[in-house]
C-alpha positions in Angstrom: -117.2 -151.8 -283.1 -115.2 -152.6 -286.3 -116.4 -154.1 -289.5 -113.8 -157.1 -288.8 -114.9 -157.3 -285.1 -118.3 -157.7 -287.0 -117.3 -160.2 -289.3 -115.3 -162.1 -286.9 -118.2 -161.9 -284.3 -120.6 -163.1 -287.6 -118.3 -166.1 -288.6 -118.0 -167.6 -284.9 -121.8 -167.6 -285.1 -121.9 -169.3 -288.1 -119.6 -171.9 -286.9 -121.6 -172.1 -283.2 -124.9 -172.6 -285.4 -123.3 -175.4 -287.8 -122.0 -176.8 -284.6 -125.6 -176.9 -282.9 -127.2 -178.2 -286.2 -124.6 -181.5 -286.3 -125.0 -182.1 -282.7 -129.1 -182.0 -283.7 -128.8 -184.3 -286.6 -126.9 -186.9 -284.2 -129.5 -186.6 -281.2 -132.6 -187.4 -283.7 -130.9 -189.9 -285.6 -129.9 -191.7 -281.9 -133.6 -191.2 -280.6 -135.0 -192.6 -283.6 -132.5 -195.5 -283.7 -133.5 -196.6 -280.0 -137.1 -196.3 -281.1 -137.0 -198.3 -283.9 -134.9 -201.2 -282.1 -137.1 -200.9 -278.8 -139.9 -201.3 -281.6 -138.5 -204.4 -282.6 -137.6 -205.7 -279.3 -141.1 -205.4 -278.6 -142.6 -207.3 -281.8 -140.1 -210.3 -280.9 -141.1 -210.4 -277.6 -144.9 -209.8 -278.3 -144.8 -212.8 -280.7 -142.7 -215.0 -278.8 -145.3 -215.0 -275.6 -148.0 -214.8 -277.7 -147.0 -218.3 -279.3 -145.9 -219.3 -275.9 -149.4 -218.5 -274.4 -150.7 -220.8 -277.4 -148.5 -223.8 -276.5 -150.4 -223.9 -273.5 -152.1 -227.3 -272.5 -155.1 -226.5 -271.9 -157.7 -224.5 -272.9 -156.6 -220.5 -272.7 -160.1 -219.5 -271.8 -160.2 -221.2 -268.5 -156.7 -219.9 -267.3 -156.8 -216.5 -266.4 -153.0 -216.0 -266.2 -152.7 -217.3 -270.1 -155.1 -214.9 -271.1 -153.7 -212.1 -269.2 -150.2 -212.7 -270.9 -152.1 -213.1 -274.3 -153.5 -209.4 -273.9 -150.0 -208.4 -272.6 -148.5 -210.0 -275.9 -150.8 -208.3 -278.1 -150.7 -205.1 -276.6 -146.7 -205.2 -276.4 -146.7 -206.6 -280.5 -149.2 -203.3 -281.3 -146.8 -201.2 -279.0 -143.9 -202.3 -281.0 -145.5 -201.8 -284.2 -146.4 -198.0 -283.6 -142.7 -197.6 -282.4 -141.2 -199.2 -285.3 -143.5 -197.4 -287.7 -143.1 -193.8 -286.1 -139.2 -194.7 -286.0 -139.2 -194.6 -289.8 -137.2 -191.6 -291.4 -140.2 -190.5 -293.6 -142.5 -190.4 -291.2 -140.5 -188.8 -288.3 -139.8 -186.0 -290.7 -143.2 -185.5 -291.3 -144.3 -185.4 -287.5 -141.5 -182.9 -287.0 -142.2 -180.6 -289.4 -146.0 -180.3 -288.0 -145.3 -180.9 -284.2 -146.6 -177.9 -282.5 -143.6 -175.6 -280.9 -143.9 -174.9 -277.3 
């Protein structure tokens, strides 16, 4: 292989690496965006279901459906908070740096 061919191959590999890095950045941004929006959706749904349960005419303690919906709303809210928090860029970057590589 001549030096010119080696230089052309090196330039080709650099271009491919740049394209892969750009694709990786777009994919990571897309995942974080969807994760954040899913978290916010679960937050809103959890809050609305919980307030709906609180509007029940009667005691919640004697209504197993209201109790179940209340627990589901609490867990939905907590999972939404978890998703929204972990999708923030500083925390996501920290996780990606410390996560074990397989």
